[in-house]
Each structure stands twice: as structure tokens, then as C-alpha cells.
C-alpha positions in Angstrom: 25.4 39.3 -45.2 25.0 37.8 -41.4 22.4 39.3 -39.0 23.2 38.1 -35.1 20.7 38.7 -32.8 21.6 37.6 -29.5 18.3 36.6 -26.6 18.4 36.8 -23.1 16.2 34.7 -20.5 15.4 36.1 -17.3 16.9 33.9 -14.3 16.2 34.4 -10.4 19.0 34.4 -8.3 19.2 32.8 -4.5 19.3 35.5 -1.2 22.5 34.6 0.1 23.5 36.4 4.0 22.3 40.4 3.5 22.0 40.4 -0.7 18.6 40.4 -1.7 17.6 37.8 -4.7 17.6 40.0 -7.7 16.8 38.8 -11.8 19.8 38.5 -13.9 20.2 38.3 -17.7 21.5 35.0 -19.4 22.5 35.3 -22.5 21.4 32.0 -24.3 23.2 29.5 -26.0 20.6 26.7 -26.6 16.9 26.6 -27.2 15.1 27.9 -24.1 13.1 24.7 -22.9 16.6 22.9 -22.5 17.2 25.4 -19.9 14.3 25.8 -18.3 15.0 26.2 -14.4 19.1 25.0 -14.5 21.0 27.9 -12.6 23.6 29.6 -15.9 25.9 31.6 -15.1 24.5 35.3 -15.6 25.9 38.0 -18.0 27.8 39.9 -14.2 29.3 36.3 -13.7 26.4 35.0 -10.7 24.9 31.8 -10.8 20.9 32.1 -11.0 18.0 29.5 -12.1 16.6 30.9 -15.6 12.7 31.6 -16.0 11.7 31.0 -19.2 7.9 32.1 -17.8 9.7 35.8 -17.5 10.9 38.2 -20.6 13.9 39.7 -20.5 13.9 42.7 -19.4 12.0 41.4 -16.6 9.4 44.6 -15.4 10.5 44.4 -12.0 12.1 46.5 -9.4 14.8 43.7 -8.0 16.4 43.9 -11.0 20.4 43.5 -11.1 21.9 46.6 -12.7 25.2 45.3 -14.5 22.5 42.8 -15.7 20.8 45.7 -17.2 24.1 47.8 -18.2 25.5 44.7 -20.1 22.1 43.3 -22.1 21.9 46.7 -23.9 
């Protein structure tokens, strides 16, 4: 039996106009060291810079609600 788990990394988006910067989830398909600092597509469809210093889910108030739901 194969058990597959999905790993997520935390990524920080940039503020654009009236939109605040948020923490997002990125599904990892590579080793975390290969994506640290890179912009990746998040679960909700935004582009955000991956930070391996933070773990997902991030213990912050400014977290993307769509990513929270999709990462469950």
C-alpha cells in the first residue's frame, strides 16, 4: 500500500494596490531547498515568494483564507 502525503510551504505575496500582503500555501513537488526564495504559484492561484523559514500553516492573522481551506 502506498501512502502519499502532500507537503506545503509558506509563501508571502506582495501587496498590490489595496490588496494586503498575505501568507499563502504552496504545494511542494521539489525539495524545499530548491524553492526557497523563488516565486511559485500558490494553491489559490496567486504568485508568492516561498519562505522555508516559515512552516505551513503560518501562525499569523494575515493568511489567505482560500489557501487555508485548500490546504486541508
